[in-house]
N, C-alpha and C positions, 0 to 999 in steps of 0.2 A: 633409938638408932637414926643416924642421918638417912634422908631420903634422896634418891637419885631418880631423875625422870628420864626414861629413854625414848628416843624418837623412833620413827620408823614403823612400818607394817609388815607383818609376816604373811607372805602371799602363798600360803599352802605348803605342803610337805616338801615340795620341789623348790622352794624358794632358795636361791644361791646363798642368801645372807643367814640362812636359818641355823647353820652349825656355828657361825661367828657369833650370832646372838646368843646361842646356848652356852658357849664358852664365857662369854661376857657376863651372862646372868650368874654363872657358877662363881666366877671370880669376885664379882660384886657382893654376893651373899657371903662368901667365905671371908670377904674382908670388912664385914659389918655393915654393909649398906642394905637398907630396904629399898624396894624397886617399885616405881610407878610405871605402868604400861609395859610390864614384862612381856605380855603376850602381843603387843603391838596393835591393840584393838580400841584404844581410846581415841576419840575425836577432839580436836582442839578447835574452838570457835573464838571469834572476837570477842564474845560475851564472857567466855570463861578462861581465857588463857592467863589473864593476870592472876586469878585464882590459882591456877596450876603452878605458876611461878611462885606464888607466896607459900605454896604447900610443900616446895621442893628445897633441897639444900644443895643440889648440883644437877648438871644436865650432861648427858651423854648422847651424842648424834651417831647414828650407825651407818654402815655401808649401804649403798643403793639409794643415794639422795634422790628425793622427790622435790617438786616444787613446794608442797607444804612443808617438808623438812626444812628446806632453805628459808621459807617464810619464818619459821620458828626460830631458827638459828640466827636471822639477821634481826629479828625482833628482840632477841636477848641482847644481841651487840648494840642495837639502839638503846636498850634500857641502860647498859653500861655507859654509853656515851652521855646519856641525859641523867646521870646519877639517880637512877630509880633505886630507892632505898630497899625495895624488896629484893633486889639483886646483890646487895652489898655482901662481898666475901664469898658468892657462890660461884664455883668454878663451872666452866663449859668445855667439855672435850669433844672433838669431832674424830671418830674413828674412820679414817679414810683409807682403809686397806685396798679398796678397789678403785681408788682415785675418782670416784664419782663426783666427789666434792671439788675437783680441780676447776671447772668452769665457774663455780660459784666464787672461789677464792680469786680467781682471775679477774672477776668483776670488781671484788673489793680491792685488788692490787691497783687496777686501772683507775678507780675513783680516788684512791689515795694519791695517786700521781697528778691526778686532775685538780686536786686540792679541795675536794668536797668531803673527803673523809680525813680528819685530822690524824686520828690514831691509827696505829698499826694493828690490823685485826688479829695478827699472829699473838698478840699478848692478851687476847681475850677469848678468842675461839681457838683453842689449843689442839692442833691436828696431830695425830698419832697414827701409827700403821698396824700396831698389834693390841690385842685385848690387854695384855699384861702392861703395856704402856699406859692404857687408860687408868688402871688402878694407881700406878706410879704417879701420874700426872694429877690425879684427884687428891692424892695424899700431899704432894708437894703444895698445890694451891691452897689447900684448907689450911696448911701451916704457915704459908708465906703471904697469902692474900692476893688480891687482884690489883694491878697497876691503876694508879690514878688517872682519869680521864683527862686531867688537864683543864676541866671547865670551872668557871668562877660565876657565882650568882651575881647578879646585877641588881637585884631588889627583891622585895617580898610581894607575894601574889595575894591581893585582896579584892579582886575582880569577881563578878558574879555574871550569870547569863542574863542576855537582854535580847529583845526581838524588835525589829522594825518591819512593818508589812512590805511585801513586794510592790514595785511600781505597777500602775495599771498597764502600761505598755511592755511589761516584762516578757521577754522571749524564752527564758529558761536560765538555769544556772550552770556554770562550768567551773569544775574544781581543778586548781593547779596545784600539783604536788612538786615540790622544788626545793632547793637548798635554802637554809636559813644562815649558812656560814659563808658562802662564796662572796668575795667581795671585788672581783674583777669588774671594772666599770662597764666592759662590754656587755658582760652577762646582766648586770643590773639594769643597763639601758634596754636590753632585750625584754626583761622582765616587766619594766615600767611600760614599754610599748605594748606588750601583750595585755596587761591590765587595761590600757587606754583603748585598745581595739575591741575588747570584751565589751567595755561600757558603751562604745559607740554602736556596737551590734545589739544593744539593749539585753546583753547577757550578764547575768549576776556572776560575781567572782567569789567563789569559795575557796578558802585556803586554811592552812594550819595555824593562822593567825600568829605568825611570828613578826616581830619589827625588824629583824636583821636580814642581811642576804637578799637573795632573789625574792624570797617570800615577802619581805617588807616592800621591795621595789614593785611587785605586782599589785599589791594592795594600794600602793600609793598612786600608780597609774590609773587603776580604776576609780579611786576616789577623786582624783584630781580632775578626771573626766566626767564627774557626776554619776559614776556608777553605783548600783547596789552592792555591797560587799558583806560577806559573812565568814565566819571561821570558828574553828573549834581548837581549844588548847586545854593543857592540864597544869595544875599548880606548880609542880616541880620544873616544867620547862618554861613557863612564864617567868620564873625567877631566873632562868638562864638567859632568854631571849627578849623578854618584854612583849608588849602587844603593840600592833600598829594603830595609828590614829585613824578614826574615820569609818570604823566598822558599823555596818548598819545593823547586824545581828551577830551575836557571839553565843556559843554553847560551851559552857564550862563542863569538862568531864574529869572522872578520877584517874583515868589511865589512857595510854595512847591507843589502845584497841578500840574502847568505845568512842574516843575521838575520832578514829577512822571511820567508824561505823555510821556516826552521825553525818559526817562530812559526804560519805557515799550515799546516804539516804536523801540528802538535800540536793544532790547534784543530777544533772542530766547528761554529763559527759565529763571527761578527764583529760587533762593535758599533763603529761610527765615531762617537766623541764629540767634541765640540768640540776642534778642534786646528788645527795650521798646516801648513806645507808638507810636513812628514813624514807627517802624517795623510792628506793628499790624495794623496801618493805611494803610501802603503799601500792606499788605495782603489782608486787606478788599477791597481795591480797585481792586486788581487782581481778587478776587472772584466775585465782583460785574460785572466786565467786562466779566468774563466767563458766568455769568448767563444771561448777556445781549447779549451774542454772539458777542461781539465787535470784529471787525476784528483785533485789536491790540493783542488779546489774543488767536487767532485761533492756534490750534496745539502747544501751548507754555506750557510745563509742569512746575508745581510748586512743589518744594520740600521743606518740612519743616524739618529742622534739629532739632529733638527733643532730644537733647543732655542729656543723662542720668546723674544724680549725683551718689554719692557713694551708695545711698540708693536704687538706681534703678528708681528713680522718674524723669520723663523727664521735661526739661525746659519748654516746651510749653503745658504740660498736659491739664490745663484749657483752653486754647485757642483752642486746638484741640477738646476737648468736646464741646465747644461753636459752632465751625464750623460743627461738625458731625451733629448738629440738623438743620443746616441752608445750607449746600452744598449737591451737589450730588457726588456719587461715581465717582472717577476720576478727580475731581477739583483740587485735590492736593494728594500727596503721603507723607509719613512720612519716614525719615531716621533716624536711631538711631546711626550710625557710620559715620566718614568721608568717609569710603570705599564705602558707599552705595550711595554717592551723584553724582559724576561726571559720572558713568556709565549710570544713568538715562538719562542724555543729550547726551551721545554718542549714545546710542541706538536710541534715538528719532531723532537725526540729521542724522544718517546713513539711517534710513527709509525714510527720507525726501528728501535725496540726489538723 
């Protein structure tokens, strides 16, 4: 029988989503689905999420959206975008009967308009309002498939991991999560300038090791200024984006989740630069780790670069609005200019020295 994985956690007998979940379980069972996480008590981690995806034939997200639910949903969307073979033909349905997913969808809509998400999320994360519609949508997608993401491989991946020791005067590593697709010259110039400033501050630059977009520009800026640079990527994304030149160290990983983990482990702080679904996914992971008091995120600042446009609107306004309702003060800070970014890490690392 096909297996569907449900999101969400049932918070006791008075949970308002309990009856909806019970109805959904009944319909799925009666229509021939086996169910993972029926009781809502299974934990997903960066080390096991890919295995959970491999084990499942479809995904259903339930009402009462939490930050962890949103992280899982956007992770699947990123998998569709990057042609993850383990997601081929597997539908994802979001039961949004309580409209708790609307802020998340607003973020995706906004980033689509900003050009960092090329695909329309509605073609991949299929929102419905009733449990009956979940069953109908699963059946339709299983028969008709999932739209092509419009990505084309630019080459084959034959790279392996390598390491270069840190410089003697090294002050720390800053990870930059950002777009690998945005080609606006102004954004690319900002990315290159950030890489240069990190190098001049003796801060290593850690990235997703993509050659294109802002990601490639940040690495170039650091390399050109003589900085130490490192990154992590996975074979099927390297085939789409290539690798930047000049990396000091590179960590090849089998999936995007262990890729995130090694980047977090090897960084002392994080910059969220203009980006798309992958950048949002990475920011959600950082916030979840902070809430869990994960040792990988202890005393590591997160700075969101909310780059303003000509009208004064910030690139990440909807995302910051979403996080303000789910995060604690101090989980992240917001920078509006490039000048505001590097000093945050210099002050933090000086205190820790």
